C-alpha positions, -999 to +999 in steps of 0.1 A: +000+000+000+013+035-009+007+063+015+005+096-005+008+130+010-009+160-006-002+164-044-003+201-050+018+228-068+046+223-043+049+185-050+046+155-028+065+129-008+051+094-003+065+059+006+063+032-021+061-003-006+069-017-040+102+001-043+108+004-006+118+040-011+104+075-005+092+091-037+095+128-044+072+142-071+075+178-082+053+192-110+074+210-137+050+215-166+024+200-189+024+172-214+009+179-249-024+164-237-026+188-208-017+164-180+008+175-154+044+164-159+065+155-129+101+150-119+105+119-097+133+110-073+136+079-051+153+082-016+160+058+013+149+081+041+122+107+047+148+133+056+167+128+023+134+130+004+125+164+021+159+178+013+157+167-024+122+181-027+134+215-015+162+214-040+139+204-069+114+232-060+143+257-059+156+246-093+121+246-108+114+281-096+148+292-110+139+276-143+166+250-139+143+220-144+133+210-179+095+211-183+090+197-218+081+161-228+108+135-233+118+129-269+146+110-286+173+131-303+163+117-337+127+128-332+135+162-319+161+168-346+136+161-373+112+186-357+141+211-355+149+207-392+112+210-402+102+240-382+132+258-367+162+255-391+143+269-422+140+302-403+178+307-405+190+282-431+185+278-468+166+247-480+199+232-494+215+236-460+186+219-442+189+190-467+226+188-460+219+187-423+195+158-428+224+140-445+246+146-414+219+133-391+215+101-412+253+095-416+267+104-382+243+115-355+214+091-356+234+059-356+252+069-324+229+092-305+195+091-323+177+068-299+188+086-267+163+110-251+174+146-255+173+151-218+197+123-211+226+133-235+255+148-216+285+169-226+307+139-218+288+117-242+291+143-269+329+147-264+333+110-267+311+110-299+332+139-314+364+121-304+353+089-322+344+109-353+378+127-352+397+095-356+387+092-393+370+125-401+384+160-407+382+187-381+359+206-404+334+177-407+334+172-369+329+209-362+300+210-388+283+182-370+290+199-336+274+231-350+243+212-361+240+196-327+245+229-310+215+243-330+194+213-321+201+215-284+197+253-283+162+248-297+155+221-271+167+245-244+144+273-257+115+249-257+124+238-221+131+202-229+166+206-214+181+230-188+212+239-208+229+231-241+255+204-235+274+212-267+286+245-251+307+225-227+325+207-254+355+219-274+357+223-311+381+200-331+413+215-343+431+209-375+462+188-369+495+188-388+488+152-397+454+160-413+452+158-451+441+190-467+427+197-502+437+233-501+468+241-522+490+272-523+474+297-548+490+303-581+517+329-584+512+358-609+534+338-634+514+307-630+482+326-635+495+341-667+506+306-679+471+293-672+455+321-692+479+316-721+472+279-722+435+284-721+433+309-749+411+296-777+395+270-755+362+268-736+381+270-703+395+305-710+364+324-700+361+305-667+398+310-657+400+347-667+367+354-650+377+336-618+412+352-617+400+387-623+370+387-600+375+361-573+340+346-578+331+313-564+327+284-588+290+281-579+286+319-587+303+315-621+283+284-631+251+301-619+256+332-641+229+338-667+230+362-696+206+386-679+234+391-653+259+403-679+259+439-691+281+441-722+275+478-725+289+487-691+313+458-689+299+445-656+281+414-642+256+411-614+263+382-590+229+372-576+227+334-576+248+303-572+245+269-587+252+238-566+244+201-564+224+192-534+209+160-520+174+161-505+168+136-477+133+125-469+118+112-437+113+077-452+150+074-457+150+080-494+171+107-511+173+126-544+201+146-558+199+175-583+210+210-592+196+239-573+199+276-579+203+296-547+209+332-537+246+337-529+261+327-495+253+360-478+235+392-486+268+410-493+276+383-518+250+398-541+272+423-559+281+441-591+316+435-605+333+454-632+351+428-653+383+427-672+381+434-710+395+400-717+368+383-696+342+404-713+354+394-748+355+358-737+319+360-726+310+375-760+326+345-778+305+321-756+273+341-763+279+341-800+286+303-800+254+296-781+234+317-806+247+295-834+239+263-814+203+276-808+198+280-845+214+246-854+189+219-865+214+192-854+212+202-817+182+202-794+193+232-775+175+236-742+159+269-735+182+279-706+200+312-700+232+299-684+265+315-695+285+283-689+265+254-703+268+220-721+264+219-759+227+213-754+223+244-732+218+226-699+239+238-670+271+220-658+271+202-625+300+215-604+316+181-603+315+177-641+330+211-646+357+205-620+367+173-638+370+192-671+391+219-654+414+193-639+419+176-672+427+209-688+455+217-663+470+182-665+470+183-703+489+216-703+513+208-675+499+233-651+500+229-614+466+218-601+448+239-576+410+236-569+387+261-587+381+276-552+418+281-548+417+305-578+395+327-555+424+326-530+448+334-559+428+365-566+429+377-530+466+369-522+479+383-556+461+416-548+474+418-512+509+411-523+507+439-549+492+467-528+455+458-528+436+467-496+414+444-475+384+466-481+387+462-519+390+425-516+361+422-492+338+441-516+349+421-546+347+387-530+314+394-513+324+388-477+298+399-452+324+417-430+360+427-433+368+405-403+362+375-425+386+388-451+411+396-424+409+362-407+413+343-440+440+365-456+455+385-428+485+361-427+494+374-462+500+408-448+533+406-428+543+438-445+519+457-422+539+444-392+571+455-408+557+489-415+546+493-378+581+483-364+598+506-389+576+535-379+582+529-342+619+528-348+618+562-366+597+577-337+623+565-312+653+575-334+645+597-364+680+590-378+677+552-378+677+534-411+645+517-423+650+481-432+644+471-468+611+456-476+606+418-472+618+403-505+588+381-513+564+410-509+579+429-539+555+430-568+564+405-595+547+428-620+523+457-618+486+448-615+463+466-639+435+484-621+411+468-646+420+433-633+416+441-597+380+428-595+367+459-577+330+462-574+311+488-594+282+504-574+252+512-594+214+507-592+199+476-605+178+496-628 
């Protein structure tokens, strides 16, 4: 027989003969069906039970007890991706997150209730991932879990986000990296020379002279190109994405998105050579459209297959790699051409502000964090200035050798943005 004491807003204590323990029940919220939800604790003595009850009531009143219903991480994560994530993420990003859940999170943590997952469990999970995954992949999964647990905290399913008490993974010297040193000015000129007269010339000259992302270049449409003013409007990006469904199926396809950030939507004045290369492509497409031998699709993409359909980024990367190999040019990823644009300008007098605007970074801090290491000359200038202040007659050290411009950079190839109204 169980003797219950009054069950009110302040909870109750009773002795359970079945468990041979004192039971503490404290109301902390409501279930979806309206019934009261309780936190229960089992103690050996009445004195211990009364102490625990006071502690639970204090935590509840200070909002330190989760009040929401218990859900597995898998179930709550699906709810997060359906209702919360779309408010801050693009649809392609949400689909990518579904893939991360399916591949990494659900197999290890999916069946555990959200309330039961601790920071120690998460650190062990990240540690296991780190053994065969890159720091970038681990930190992407960590960021997704942080968003999920932040949502659970906001909805009072948990008291605090356990991801905050874990540390991000760091890139180790032993980690493989796909990033390669950018081309030098001489290597860039060699690539342009080898590409002249080929379909790759327009891509390379446009990438080198503007710093555009490969998705932004492949997403260009003729309506974005103003031949009269010699400018282009970057307003979309083309990428391959995989859509994951709740039933476990998936489907891949090309998607046009707005650029990465609002500042990535930008006007760029383009190099004359790039403009002429685009004119050649446009002329060739007009011929293909009128040819009876080709079923030219009614698309408006600047970079397209012979039938007018857009390239998938992977297909275009393969063609680009074959071009470099056949011409004996050092391979760097298409995205590394973007780095070539920034580093070449910095080493030849370009400012961070110019590069930020051209590359579409949302803040100069991003530009500084990525490319600040390419500006040791600023530190040299600072020490030289201080030396002169302390002793005006002191000699200024010669500039660091590798920072001397290899050749002057034409202002027309700097990739600066041209501000004008869309009209």
